GUNU-114341 format. One line per field, with one value per residue: x, y, z of N, C-alpha, C, O, CB in turn; residue in one letter. Coordinates in Angstrom, 3 decimals. Glycine has a CB too. Layout:
<pts>
n_u = c(X_...)
n_v = c(Y_...)
n_w = c(Z_...)
ca_u = c(X_...)
ca_v = c(Y_...)
ca_w = c(Z_...)
c_u = c(X_...)
c_v = c(Y_...)
c_w = c(Z_...)
o_u = c(X_...)
o_v = c(Y_...)
o_w = c(Z_...)
cb_u = c(X_...)
cb_v = c(Y_...)
cb_w = c(Z_...)
type = c(A_...)
</pts>
This chain:
<pts>
n_u = c(0.830_1.917_3.894_2.361_1.083_3.271_4.109_1.926_2.137_4.597_3.968_1.986_3.413_5.356_3.793_3.008_0.671_-0.111_-2.065_-3.279_-1.031_-0.238_-2.420_-2.300_0.217_-0.195_-1.582_0.242_2.804_6.077_9.347_11.736_15.007_17.270_18.289_18.778_18.966_17.404_15.056_14.867_14.718_15.722_14.104_13.408_13.228_15.037_14.295_14.438_12.920_11.570_10.457_7.373_6.717_8.380_11.554_14.596_17.543_20.698_22.930_26.447_28.038_30.486_32.443_30.593_29.400_27.773_24.623_23.501_22.075_21.649_22.636_21.204_18.572_18.617_19.115_16.793_14.868_15.814_15.388_12.634_11.838_13.672_14.222_11.561_8.182_6.468_3.788_3.080_1.787_0.702_0.817_0.011_2.101_4.158_6.893_10.140_12.449_14.791_14.144_13.246_10.706_7.956_6.455_3.965_4.685_3.693_3.660_2.969_1.229_-0.130_1.165_2.215_5.114_6.369_5.111_5.827_8.583_8.629_7.158_8.870_10.808_12.827_12.718_11.524_8.573_7.988_6.651_5.677_4.477_2.777_2.091_0.355_-1.406_-1.411_-0.556_-1.736_-1.971_0.747_1.750_0.423_1.649_4.239_3.924_3.325_5.763_7.424_6.343_6.960_9.646_11.291_14.064_15.287_14.108_14.918_17.100_16.997_18.441_18.686_19.215_19.114_17.740_15.276_13.100_12.287_9.391_7.782_4.634_3.616_5.472_5.990_8.449_11.145_13.470_16.757_17.158_18.963_19.132_19.294_17.107_15.035_14.561_13.274_10.705_7.272_5.405_2.774_3.026_4.887_5.967_6.773_8.775_9.706_10.981_12.795_11.389_8.710_8.067_8.416_6.398_4.180_4.288_6.204_9.283_12.888_14.656_16.752_18.713_19.782_19.533_20.931_22.247)
n_v = c(-1.210_1.234_1.481_1.798_4.196_5.891_5.743_6.942_9.570_10.298_10.177_12.130_14.448_14.449_14.846_17.386_18.075_19.858_20.342_17.833_16.374_17.686_17.176_14.390_14.100_15.465_13.705_12.096_11.321_12.238_11.371_13.504_13.685_15.299_18.573_21.406_24.208_27.146_27.145_25.010_21.516_18.017_15.113_11.641_10.311_11.534_13.895_17.449_20.006_23.163_25.595_27.189_30.675_31.859_33.208_32.409_33.376_32.853_30.052_29.454_28.212_26.539_28.815_30.755_33.262_33.120_34.443_36.797_35.151_32.882_30.288_29.872_29.878_27.592_25.667_25.884_25.053_22.453_21.323_21.311_19.578_17.514_14.135_13.575_12.726_14.445_16.354_17.415_20.266_21.630_24.514_26.538_25.764_22.890_22.415_24.097_25.884_24.609_22.065_21.501_20.576_22.676_23.704_23.895_22.942_20.548_19.435_16.363_17.222_19.217_21.655_24.360_24.521_26.494_28.859_28.725_29.221_31.868_33.076_32.784_34.549_33.803_33.871_35.694_36.927_35.921_36.692_34.903_34.817_32.286_31.350_31.894_31.152_31.005_33.428_35.497_34.340_33.886_36.501_37.606_36.140_37.111_39.811_39.541_38.538_40.696_42.743_41.732_41.802_39.604_37.457_38.126_40.591_41.965_43.585_45.341_47.047_50.297_50.966_52.939_56.239_56.249_53.737_51.869_50.437_47.742_47.285_45.250_43.062_42.750_43.396_45.273_47.980_49.509_53.058_53.760_51.573_49.976_48.416_49.502_51.863_50.986_50.367_50.571_53.594_53.321_51.116_51.770_52.446_54.392_53.991_55.107_53.997_51.018_49.130_49.376_48.342_45.582_45.168_45.502_43.309_43.123_41.978_42.113_43.063_40.881_41.801_44.167_44.388_42.672_41.247)
n_w = c(0.000_0.855_-1.081_-3.390_-2.787_-2.656_-5.316_-6.565_-5.585_-6.719_-9.472_-9.653_-8.985_-10.984_-13.199_-12.852_-11.562_-9.193_-7.187_-6.746_-5.999_-3.658_-2.008_-1.743_-0.530_1.855_3.363_4.433_6.885_7.923_9.016_10.494_9.540_9.572_10.516_8.739_9.112_10.481_8.963_7.218_6.611_6.441_5.366_6.270_3.877_2.288_1.100_1.017_2.940_2.757_4.907_4.435_4.075_5.957_7.037_8.296_10.187_8.584_8.961_9.452_6.603_5.160_3.432_3.662_5.683_8.867_10.104_12.630_15.401_13.935_14.612_16.948_16.001_14.381_16.351_17.889_16.032_15.613_18.126_18.129_15.964_15.242_14.543_14.862_13.845_11.339_9.917_6.687_5.128_2.153_-0.012_-2.752_-4.381_-4.663_-4.674_-4.843_-7.025_-6.488_-5.975_-3.458_-1.146_-0.389_2.479_5.120_8.293_10.585_13.950_15.820_17.869_16.649_16.590_14.680_13.079_11.524_12.429_15.119_15.127_14.213_16.274_18.410_17.763_16.059_13.355_10.493_8.822_5.455_2.624_-0.167_-3.163_-5.015_-2.518_-0.036_1.924_4.774_5.681_7.193_9.758_10.331_10.267_12.458_14.494_14.213_14.919_17.621_18.572_17.934_19.539_22.043_21.823_21.177_20.402_17.217_17.228_19.397_19.111_16.868_14.281_12.851_9.382_7.558_6.774_5.589_4.152_1.267_0.250_-1.541_-2.540_-4.086_-4.203_-1.541_-0.362_1.096_0.585_0.754_0.348_-1.698_-3.289_-6.445_-7.288_-5.844_-7.141_-9.362_-8.716_-9.343_-9.170_-8.048_-6.493_-4.657_-1.347_1.475_4.324_7.553_9.674_10.407_11.716_10.937_8.218_8.692_10.580_8.988_7.391_5.405_3.938_4.181_1.253_-0.473_-2.165_-1.218_1.528_3.196_6.243)
ca_u = c(0.000_2.814_4.568_1.398_0.865_4.474_4.092_0.921_2.714_5.629_3.327_1.314_4.401_6.009_2.862_2.781_-0.642_0.284_-3.154_-3.397_0.175_-0.233_-3.443_-1.780_1.323_-0.684_-2.113_1.398_3.688_7.467_10.276_12.812_16.313_18.335_17.890_19.807_19.062_16.156_13.861_14.993_15.035_15.739_13.274_14.019_13.249_16.057_13.759_14.583_11.686_11.736_9.233_6.724_6.279_9.310_12.979_15.393_18.935_21.544_24.051_27.679_28.196_31.718_32.945_29.472_29.284_26.469_23.969_23.177_21.032_21.497_22.833_20.097_17.380_18.783_18.969_15.371_14.216_16.260_14.701_11.223_11.469_14.670_13.856_10.115_7.320_5.771_2.805_3.324_0.631_1.222_0.032_-0.223_3.244_4.688_8.350_10.768_13.348_15.883_13.609_12.823_9.287_7.559_5.367_3.690_5.084_2.957_4.025_1.804_0.282_-0.675_1.968_2.724_6.523_6.646_4.654_6.578_9.862_8.353_6.692_10.033_11.733_13.944_12.465_10.555_7.634_8.479_5.555_6.137_3.355_1.361_1.908_-0.027_-2.557_-1.361_0.177_-2.366_-1.583_2.175_1.950_-0.023_2.708_5.374_3.624_3.463_7.200_7.966_5.890_7.717_11.063_11.972_15.014_15.806_13.461_15.470_18.182_16.818_19.230_18.371_20.230_18.940_16.737_13.995_13.118_11.336_8.681_7.057_3.370_3.359_6.348_6.116_9.854_11.557_14.827_17.435_16.769_19.887_19.141_18.797_15.785_14.053_14.254_12.468_9.355_6.238_4.888_1.561_3.419_5.933_5.552_7.931_8.788_10.735_11.664_12.914_10.360_7.390_7.780_8.243_5.080_3.171_4.431_7.239_10.560_14.007_15.088_18.082_19.679_20.410_19.249_21.565_22.797)
ca_v = c(0.000_2.389_1.606_2.350_5.600_6.602_5.838_7.946_10.883_10.569_10.443_13.422_15.523_14.439_15.376_18.796_18.307_20.226_20.218_16.422_15.959_18.227_16.477_13.064_14.238_15.962_12.573_11.360_11.940_11.920_11.610_14.442_13.068_16.281_19.979_22.198_25.529_27.530_27.038_23.906_20.216_16.886_14.016_10.318_9.876_12.299_15.163_18.651_20.782_24.583_26.072_28.286_31.892_32.381_33.245_32.409_33.774_31.798_29.523_29.423_27.039_26.726_30.192_31.677_33.665_33.007_35.683_36.826_34.238_31.743_29.050_29.743_29.504_26.191_24.856_25.901_24.189_21.085_20.872_21.107_18.569_16.483_12.773_13.448_12.639_15.703_16.362_18.521_20.833_22.408_25.655_26.473_25.090_21.779_22.484_25.295_25.639_23.752_20.735_21.334_20.719_23.892_23.201_24.232_21.711_20.377_18.376_15.537_17.966_20.260_22.878_24.764_24.841_27.786_29.911_28.636_29.904_33.308_33.504_32.816_35.581_33.200_33.988_36.734_36.597_36.048_36.461_34.414_34.484_32.315_30.546_32.909_30.638_31.207_34.668_36.222_33.676_34.116_37.915_37.798_35.590_38.030_41.014_39.199_38.452_42.054_43.468_41.200_41.979_38.317_37.071_39.122_41.885_42.592_44.527_45.686_48.252_51.093_50.931_54.136_57.178_55.784_52.452_51.875_49.176_47.395_46.677_44.057_41.955_42.738_43.527_46.668_48.224_50.745_54.075_53.838_50.290_50.102_47.797_50.426_52.871_50.358_50.101_51.433_54.536_52.864_50.062_52.296_52.945_54.866_53.752_55.926_53.159_49.650_48.376_49.496_47.372_44.255_45.136_45.411_42.050_43.185_41.343_42.835_42.586_40.272_42.505_45.321_44.428_41.564_41.714)
ca_w = c(0.000_0.915_-2.375_-4.333_-2.440_-3.061_-6.775_-6.905_-5.296_-7.724_-10.755_-9.561_-9.023_-12.292_-14.194_-12.580_-10.965_-7.842_-6.227_-6.404_-5.289_-2.306_-1.227_-1.422_0.413_3.133_4.109_4.920_7.872_7.617_10.114_10.184_9.766_9.756_10.490_8.063_9.746_11.114_8.118_6.262_7.198_5.528_5.837_6.198_2.478_1.583_0.609_1.826_3.074_3.116_5.541_3.712_4.747_6.953_6.712_9.521_9.959_8.028_9.738_8.664_5.752_4.403_3.455_3.860_7.080_9.485_10.513_14.053_15.875_13.028_15.377_17.896_15.232_13.997_17.564_18.248_15.052_15.894_19.333_17.785_14.963_14.935_14.889_15.072_12.673_11.076_8.831_5.766_4.430_1.037_-0.478_-4.198_-5.008_-3.872_-4.576_-5.395_-8.160_-6.035_-5.737_-2.070_-0.894_0.320_3.316_6.512_8.981_11.838_14.878_16.177_18.716_15.776_16.593_13.365_13.308_10.883_13.335_16.376_14.916_14.177_17.593_19.297_17.305_15.345_11.914_10.153_7.758_4.084_1.675_-1.463_-4.039_-4.639_-1.302_0.950_2.652_6.221_5.929_8.293_11.003_10.557_10.585_13.839_15.342_14.149_15.700_19.046_18.852_17.876_20.726_23.180_21.478_21.273_19.369_16.275_17.451_20.591_18.800_15.455_14.019_11.661_8.333_6.715_7.291_5.058_3.462_0.158_0.158_-2.760_-2.131_-4.894_-3.809_-0.076_0.011_1.266_0.121_1.119_-0.644_-2.831_-3.996_-7.822_-7.404_-5.271_-8.162_-10.409_-8.212_-9.930_-8.160_-7.355_-5.553_-3.771_-0.043_2.232_5.767_8.206_10.659_9.917_12.420_10.311_7.157_9.280_11.219_7.925_6.669_4.370_4.265_3.570_-0.064_-0.363_-3.014_-0.566_2.953_3.915_7.533)
c_u = c(0.860_3.513_3.630_1.161_2.062_4.532_3.091_1.472_3.732_4.992_2.624_2.293_5.056_5.106_2.532_1.422_-0.431_-0.825_-3.302_-2.212_0.150_-1.257_-2.947_-0.685_0.841_-1.323_-0.993_2.047_5.091_8.329_11.387_14.142_17.367_17.759_19.025_20.057_17.703_14.912_13.910_15.373_15.138_14.945_13.995_14.073_14.261_15.591_14.056_13.262_12.034_10.413_8.663_6.516_7.209_10.730_13.746_16.816_19.774_22.589_25.284_27.762_29.418_32.248_31.838_29.307_27.860_25.925_23.669_21.947_20.780_21.625_21.664_18.805_17.441_18.582_17.506_14.585_14.549_15.524_13.222_10.986_12.445_14.238_12.363_9.379_6.541_4.793_3.046_2.016_1.165_0.268_-0.168_0.895_3.760_6.189_8.875_11.741_14.535_15.416_13.182_11.302_9.053_6.341_5.197_3.890_4.414_3.524_2.786_0.780_-0.340_0.007_2.451_4.143_6.884_6.301_5.442_7.917_9.686_7.998_7.848_11.039_12.941_13.732_11.517_9.685_8.271_7.339_6.140_4.932_3.701_1.063_1.595_-1.146_-2.578_-0.614_-0.412_-1.975_-0.124_2.463_1.516_1.031_3.911_5.120_3.710_4.933_7.840_7.598_6.667_9.222_11.865_12.971_15.508_15.224_14.029_16.532_18.146_17.461_18.752_19.538_20.172_17.900_15.339_14.208_12.012_10.697_7.981_5.784_3.095_4.176_6.439_7.581_10.141_13.053_15.431_17.156_17.689_19.976_18.594_17.397_14.690_13.617_13.360_11.019_8.359_5.661_3.668_1.869_4.431_5.334_6.805_7.739_9.926_11.457_11.733_11.855_9.064_7.136_7.614_6.850_3.962_3.330_5.395_8.495_11.686_14.406_16.519_19.138_20.376_20.246_19.850_22.196_24.234)
c_v = c(1.254_2.607_2.226_3.827_6.441_6.793_6.890_9.347_11.261_10.939_11.789_14.571_15.608_15.035_16.831_19.100_18.613_20.048_18.770_15.931_16.438_17.528_15.099_13.144_14.656_14.867_11.739_12.083_11.422_12.188_12.550_13.801_14.098_17.690_20.791_23.519_25.869_27.387_25.921_22.622_19.171_15.751_12.687_9.785_10.649_13.627_16.298_19.422_22.190_25.067_27.264_29.481_32.460_32.403_33.378_32.852_32.582_31.339_29.521_28.114_27.256_28.132_31.219_31.987_33.461_34.373_35.642_35.971_33.064_30.412_28.804_29.323_28.037_25.274_24.774_24.973_22.725_20.513_20.571_19.841_17.412_15.109_12.537_13.282_13.942_15.513_17.604_18.966_21.796_23.533_25.491_25.742_24.001_21.907_23.773_24.913_24.766_22.328_20.482_21.410_22.001_23.549_23.970_22.918_21.646_19.218_17.543_16.254_19.155_21.621_23.156_25.279_26.195_28.930_29.912_29.354_31.414_33.819_33.629_33.884_35.037_33.168_35.158_36.261_36.825_35.685_36.034_33.954_33.241_31.610_31.437_32.447_30.905_32.489_35.448_35.660_33.968_35.574_38.210_37.282_36.524_39.278_40.748_39.149_39.834_42.844_43.035_41.354_40.691_38.150_38.226_40.509_42.621_43.630_44.886_47.043_48.975_51.033_52.160_55.046_56.852_54.435_52.480_50.496_49.004_46.651_45.367_42.865_41.759_42.650_45.006_46.797_49.441_51.774_54.153_52.527_50.474_49.513_48.711_51.456_52.318_50.119_51.085_52.334_54.038_51.763_50.542_52.816_53.287_54.563_54.560_55.194_51.742_48.746_48.283_48.517_45.953_44.120_44.956_44.159_42.066_42.467_42.121_42.221_42.073_41.023_43.655_45.349_43.262_42.095_42.158)
c_w = c(0.000_-0.421_-3.407_-4.077_-2.871_-4.565_-7.232_-6.710_-6.361_-9.060_-10.763_-9.683_-10.392_-13.360_-13.972_-11.991_-9.494_-6.821_-5.780_-5.610_-3.855_-1.432_-0.812_-0.370_1.792_3.970_4.721_6.095_7.609_8.843_9.652_10.547_10.164_9.690_9.886_8.783_10.343_10.266_7.084_6.987_6.093_6.160_5.688_4.767_1.634_1.029_1.576_1.807_3.516_3.684_4.764_4.637_5.788_6.405_8.017_9.210_9.480_9.041_8.847_7.896_4.878_4.558_3.675_5.343_7.586_9.861_12.004_14.366_14.927_13.748_16.315_17.190_14.823_15.196_17.993_17.323_15.319_17.107_19.054_16.971_14.782_15.444_15.045_13.744_12.548_9.923_7.986_5.121_3.379_0.662_-1.980_-4.931_-4.077_-3.673_-5.191_-6.500_-7.788_-5.764_-4.301_-1.986_-0.110_1.162_4.614_7.266_10.350_12.649_15.204_17.054_17.985_15.934_15.175_13.556_12.710_11.826_14.636_16.264_14.876_15.568_18.584_18.900_16.577_13.831_11.703_8.998_6.391_3.136_0.334_-2.273_-4.859_-3.315_-0.100_1.887_4.142_6.603_7.102_9.644_11.338_10.900_12.019_14.818_15.370_14.987_17.201_19.434_18.866_19.128_21.963_23.000_21.682_20.130_18.525_16.507_18.661_20.312_17.317_15.175_12.756_10.674_7.429_7.360_6.779_4.376_2.416_0.046_-1.174_-2.349_-2.864_-4.402_-2.307_0.353_0.252_1.061_0.811_0.023_-1.859_-3.612_-5.413_-7.998_-6.853_-6.301_-9.270_-9.981_-8.826_-8.841_-7.389_-6.335_-4.519_-2.463_0.756_3.718_6.381_9.328_10.111_10.541_11.600_9.163_7.687_9.890_10.187_7.063_5.507_4.871_3.598_2.235_0.027_-1.165_-2.296_0.952_3.719_5.191_7.423)
o_u = c(0.598_3.709_4.042_1.051_1.906_4.943_3.359_1.297_3.743_5.416_2.659_2.042_5.289_5.582_1.858_1.037_-0.559_-0.555_-3.434_-2.363_0.478_-1.009_-3.145_-0.660_1.416_-1.582_-1.256_1.869_5.270_8.071_11.914_14.380_18.243_16.852_20.113_21.200_16.931_13.804_13.086_16.236_14.705_15.097_15.054_14.877_14.343_16.403_13.945_12.578_12.711_9.373_9.377_6.186_6.871_11.057_13.566_17.259_19.575_23.068_25.171_27.580_29.386_32.480_32.110_29.101_26.886_26.673_23.591_20.922_19.806_20.821_21.192_18.039_16.443_17.952_17.036_13.740_13.675_15.095_12.637_10.042_12.060_13.928_11.941_9.880_6.024_4.955_3.196_1.239_1.980_-0.922_-0.490_0.662_3.794_6.707_8.179_11.840_15.215_16.213_12.796_10.679_9.865_5.307_6.122_3.313_4.545_3.830_1.669_-0.408_-0.994_-0.516_3.033_4.349_7.625_7.091_5.701_8.340_10.494_8.479_7.817_12.017_13.967_14.484_10.798_10.026_9.002_7.093_6.993_4.432_4.822_-0.094_2.457_-1.764_-3.655_-0.105_0.330_-1.681_0.207_3.325_2.173_1.282_4.533_6.017_4.119_5.318_8.696_8.440_6.993_9.990_12.948_12.747_16.078_15.782_13.665_16.838_19.143_17.075_18.455_20.702_21.077_17.264_14.343_15.334_10.939_11.380_7.632_5.850_2.425_3.631_6.911_7.922_9.478_13.813_14.725_16.938_17.256_20.815_17.531_16.592_13.557_12.458_12.758_10.194_8.590_5.452_3.543_1.076_4.790_4.330_7.790_6.686_10.996_12.433_10.814_11.475_8.409_6.069_6.773_6.197_2.935_2.581_5.415_8.731_11.470_14.485_17.397_20.330_21.452_20.772_19.342_22.633_24.829)
o_v = c(2.207_3.742_3.071_4.621_7.551_7.846_7.644_10.213_12.391_11.895_12.508_15.545_16.702_15.655_17.453_20.267_17.731_19.641_18.496_15.163_15.687_17.303_14.681_12.350_14.240_15.066_10.781_13.287_10.303_13.117_12.405_13.426_13.820_17.963_20.859_23.901_24.969_27.497_25.887_22.626_19.397_15.463_12.607_8.901_10.455_14.411_16.141_19.479_22.387_24.965_28.223_29.329_33.446_31.710_34.346_32.716_31.451_32.119_29.580_27.038_28.069_28.598_32.407_31.086_33.605_35.349_34.560_36.055_32.331_29.506_27.676_28.514_27.321_24.223_23.716_24.203_21.861_19.359_19.681_19.100_16.396_14.941_11.416_13.643_14.469_14.632_18.707_18.146_22.669_23.501_24.393_25.162_24.171_21.545_24.452_23.742_24.237_21.479_19.365_22.218_22.370_23.149_24.597_21.896_22.558_18.157_17.962_15.938_19.998_22.631_22.279_26.349_26.964_29.856_30.974_30.025_32.155_34.871_34.469_34.110_35.710_32.511_35.563_35.313_37.795_34.507_36.720_32.844_33.143_31.307_31.697_33.266_31.023_32.611_35.999_36.411_34.262_35.856_38.981_37.905_36.713_39.745_41.621_39.651_40.118_43.531_43.853_41.068_40.688_38.643_39.188_41.500_43.768_44.461_44.750_48.057_48.350_51.047_52.389_54.685_57.137_54.045_53.039_49.507_49.974_45.521_44.481_41.779_40.721_41.937_45.880_45.864_50.281_51.393_54.565_52.394_51.072_50.041_48.697_51.870_53.080_49.711_52.294_51.887_54.308_51.507_49.798_53.528_52.549_54.840_54.678_55.706_51.308_47.727_47.242_47.905_45.200_43.087_44.340_43.972_41.134_42.367_42.731_40.999_42.761_40.901_44.078_46.251_42.892_43.245_42.574)
o_w = c(-0.733_-0.855_-4.202_-5.012_-3.381_-5.052_-8.167_-7.568_-6.851_-9.710_-11.761_-10.392_-10.907_-14.311_-14.794_-11.917_-8.645_-5.691_-4.587_-4.660_-2.937_-0.247_0.329_0.570_2.798_5.157_5.448_6.280_7.129_9.610_8.548_11.695_10.982_8.904_10.456_9.031_10.674_10.791_6.170_7.865_4.963_7.347_5.064_4.470_0.421_0.537_2.791_0.785_4.525_3.033_4.472_5.813_6.444_5.442_8.756_8.069_9.923_9.864_7.623_8.465_3.954_5.674_3.853_6.157_6.847_9.930_12.586_13.689_15.097_13.528_16.461_17.714_14.907_15.077_18.410_17.778_15.259_17.100_19.671_17.245_14.203_16.623_15.331_12.680_13.533_9.078_8.511_4.631_3.679_0.977_-2.434_-5.991_-2.859_-2.616_-5.947_-6.866_-8.667_-5.365_-3.960_-2.675_0.738_0.626_5.129_6.897_11.165_12.106_14.902_16.996_18.600_15.464_14.537_14.129_13.323_12.006_15.201_17.206_15.436_15.990_19.484_19.612_16.478_13.110_12.617_8.291_6.191_2.877_-0.229_-2.091_-5.358_-3.023_0.740_2.566_4.728_7.717_7.915_10.574_12.486_11.732_12.718_15.850_16.416_15.689_17.967_20.490_19.704_19.706_22.823_23.918_22.267_19.025_19.040_16.036_18.921_21.167_16.607_15.756_11.737_11.074_6.627_8.350_7.443_4.067_2.643_-0.220_-1.846_-1.867_-2.334_-4.206_-1.843_1.296_-0.307_1.321_1.369_-1.127_-2.936_-4.503_-5.578_-8.765_-7.336_-6.334_-10.027_-10.798_-8.822_-7.714_-6.195_-5.429_-3.606_-2.466_0.714_4.292_5.784_9.877_9.417_9.964_11.577_9.131_7.195_9.739_10.470_6.104_4.702_6.075_2.552_2.106_0.549_-0.882_-2.717_1.604_4.778_5.240_8.417)
cb_u = c(-0.937_3.854_5.066_0.084_0.617_5.703_3.754_-0.340_3.370_6.555_2.339_0.555_5.463_6.407_1.599_2.952_-1.594_0.749_-4.469_-3.550_1.420_-0.503_-4.751_-1.249_2.330_-1.675_-2.978_2.412_3.229_7.969_10.869_12.620_16.765_19.441_17.532_19.405_19.518_16.258_13.640_16.041_13.965_17.198_11.952_13.257_11.870_16.589_12.254_15.756_10.708_12.176_9.501_5.373_5.012_9.249_13.321_15.392_19.542_22.232_23.745_28.920_26.921_31.494_33.665_28.162_29.703_26.539_22.672_22.942_19.747_22.524_24.145_19.882_17.239_20.170_19.822_14.803_14.636_17.784_14.825_10.705_11.300_16.023_14.531_9.572_6.355_6.777_1.333_4.347_-0.359_1.472_0.737_-0.373_4.379_4.365_8.992_11.493_13.849_16.515_14.613_13.476_8.730_7.254_5.598_2.211_6.628_1.468_4.654_2.267_0.984_-2.141_3.175_1.807_7.421_5.853_3.171_6.800_10.515_7.211_5.653_10.710_12.187_14.175_11.864_11.269_6.351_9.732_4.672_7.166_3.005_0.541_3.168_-0.458_-2.639_-0.701_0.177_-3.867_-1.809_2.975_1.170_-1.371_3.130_5.661_2.233_2.784_7.897_7.455_4.390_7.378_11.672_10.953_14.401_15.520_11.968_16.033_19.564_15.308_20.714_18.061_20.069_18.508_17.104_13.384_12.931_12.033_7.686_7.946_2.228_3.674_7.722_5.323_10.800_11.161_14.845_18.978_16.725_21.265_18.307_19.757_15.763_14.628_15.543_13.096_9.321_5.108_4.539_0.531_3.994_6.719_4.667_8.148_8.944_10.116_10.934_14.309_10.077_7.214_8.883_9.324_4.848_3.242_3.132_7.562_10.579_15.206_14.978_18.030_18.986_19.846_17.776_22.631_22.696)
cb_v = c(0.009_2.204_0.230_1.590_5.756_5.864_4.477_7.755_10.895_9.346_9.342_13.531_15.313_13.016_14.578_19.570_17.075_21.639_20.729_15.594_16.483_19.721_16.351_12.381_15.244_17.075_11.705_11.158_11.629_12.742_10.277_15.790_12.326_16.097_20.495_22.464_26.631_28.902_28.326_24.238_19.803_16.442_13.985_9.347_10.024_11.496_15.053_19.538_20.118_25.460_26.462_27.825_31.645_31.544_34.423_31.009_34.367_32.286_28.083_29.600_26.782_26.417_30.498_31.083_35.131_32.113_35.912_38.266_34.999_31.819_29.109_31.067_30.397_25.962_25.437_27.343_24.579_21.052_21.931_22.298_19.228_16.860_12.394_14.673_11.417_16.839_16.331_18.114_21.561_21.507_27.025_27.872_26.105_20.449_21.275_26.089_26.951_24.331_19.728_22.408_19.492_25.077_21.759_24.850_21.634_20.145_18.963_14.298_18.456_20.414_22.760_25.860_23.750_27.926_29.745_27.169_29.423_33.619_32.522_31.466_36.392_31.800_32.656_38.059_37.429_35.135_37.741_33.257_35.680_31.684_29.702_34.171_29.209_30.009_35.536_36.190_32.158_33.705_38.806_37.083_34.194_38.421_41.540_37.843_37.562_42.781_43.249_39.738_43.106_37.167_36.058_38.688_41.691_41.558_43.927_45.708_47.893_52.567_49.676_53.748_58.608_56.825_51.253_52.274_49.066_46.523_47.645_44.334_42.177_41.559_42.935_47.195_48.415_50.517_55.417_54.230_49.230_49.419_46.451_51.130_53.409_49.046_50.193_50.583_55.829_52.355_48.885_53.421_51.898_56.386_52.228_57.185_53.192_49.103_49.022_50.883_47.398_43.991_46.424_46.641_41.634_44.668_39.852_42.849_43.713_38.830_43.033_46.580_44.456_40.855_40.623)
cb_w = c(1.213_2.029_-2.864_-4.255_-0.923_-2.587_-7.403_-6.061_-3.903_-7.895_-11.087_-8.256_-7.943_-12.680_-14.190_-13.820_-11.159_-7.822_-6.831_-7.647_-5.993_-2.330_-2.031_-2.679_-0.104_2.909_3.206_3.796_9.349_6.402_10.635_10.941_8.516_8.691_11.921_6.612_8.719_11.550_7.416_5.177_8.245_5.203_5.081_7.079_1.874_0.486_0.380_1.304_4.081_1.871_7.013_3.119_5.370_8.234_5.729_10.180_11.249_6.749_10.283_9.571_4.887_2.936_2.161_3.284_7.252_10.707_9.707_14.510_16.076_11.921_16.176_18.642_13.983_13.383_18.707_18.176_13.627_16.134_20.437_17.017_13.671_15.544_16.135_15.823_12.769_10.755_9.383_4.686_5.428_-0.169_-0.138_-4.765_-5.343_-4.542_-5.261_-4.293_-8.719_-4.786_-6.125_-1.159_-0.134_-0.676_3.629_6.725_9.127_11.557_16.170_16.887_19.978_16.040_17.576_12.696_12.717_9.565_13.629_16.766_13.623_13.190_18.128_19.311_18.458_15.852_11.317_9.790_7.895_3.838_1.510_-1.295_-4.973_-5.727_-1.021_0.239_2.445_6.887_4.676_8.146_10.899_9.325_9.598_14.077_14.847_12.699_15.345_19.356_17.815_16.626_20.946_23.389_22.318_21.262_18.487_14.858_17.630_21.474_19.179_15.075_13.886_12.048_7.502_5.255_6.906_4.059_4.464_-1.177_1.270_-3.732_-2.369_-6.366_-4.356_0.520_-1.096_2.658_-1.393_1.311_0.012_-2.343_-3.223_-8.781_-6.668_-4.034_-8.767_-10.817_-6.665_-10.598_-8.822_-8.372_-6.309_-4.475_0.713_2.010_6.089_8.752_12.044_10.208_13.776_9.806_6.124_10.349_12.022_7.042_6.180_3.990_3.817_4.512_-1.129_-0.823_-4.245_-1.136_3.169_3.030_8.574)
type = c(M_K_M_L_R_G_L_L_I_F_L_L_M_A_S_G_I_H_A_G_A_S_E_A_L_S_Q_E_S_F_R_V_R_W_V_D_D_G_D_T_V_M_L_E_N_G_R_H_V_R_Y_I_G_I_D_A_P_E_V_Q_K_G_D_Q_K_G_E_P_L_G_K_E_A_A_A_F_N_R_N_L_V_S_G_K_R_V_R_L_V_F_D_R_E_V_S_D_R_Y_G_R_W_L_A_Y_V_Y_L_P_D_E_T_L_V_N_A_A_L_I_K_A_G_F_A_H_L_L_C_Q_T_P_N_L_G_R_I_G_L_L_L_A_A_Q_R_R_A_M_T_A_K_R_G_I_W_G_N_L_Q_E_K_A_K_I_Y_I_G_N_R_F_S_K_R_F_H_L_P_D_C_P_R_A_K_E_I_H_P_K_N_R_V_I_F_T_R_I_W_D_P_F_W_E_G_Y_A_P_A_S_C_C_M_S_P)
</pts>
């Protein structure tokens, strides 16, 4: 039975029928074999899973420097899921361009791991169209963490006098960023504190807002 179910999942994904694939996969539970960092894990079947809707600080990998609280975020994630069975719930897309599954990850007690990391201040919201099914829940968790100044919110540093947000992409930029200058006027929004775009659900643009 398991072999047939696995074959069905493979055929659904190979054919690009994401809705069917996600429904079939969501009926399964998987054991977490390895925790890569604060927002990515590897399952016992060898698949990597990227948590939808969040972005955690990077850990050091080879020559790539780690970010503040990267180790702590990975440790928190490891404590939550390592060696445990989890249930994956998918949104509009099953996988990303790297072949990683994109999922909301639930523990047996129905704890949503994505939200738990945000609530603890070890990740921030990352809106990625079209996977927006639980954005409201995640934003509410982020605002609670911000109000309590947990984790990354305890020492949020200003990087400029203003920040340029894009209403369409839900990203914000430094004012001198070339991408900021390309934002259509109807999508452009100005923030005067770095706190404000995060509160409204924007995420820092990787092209100019790296730590």
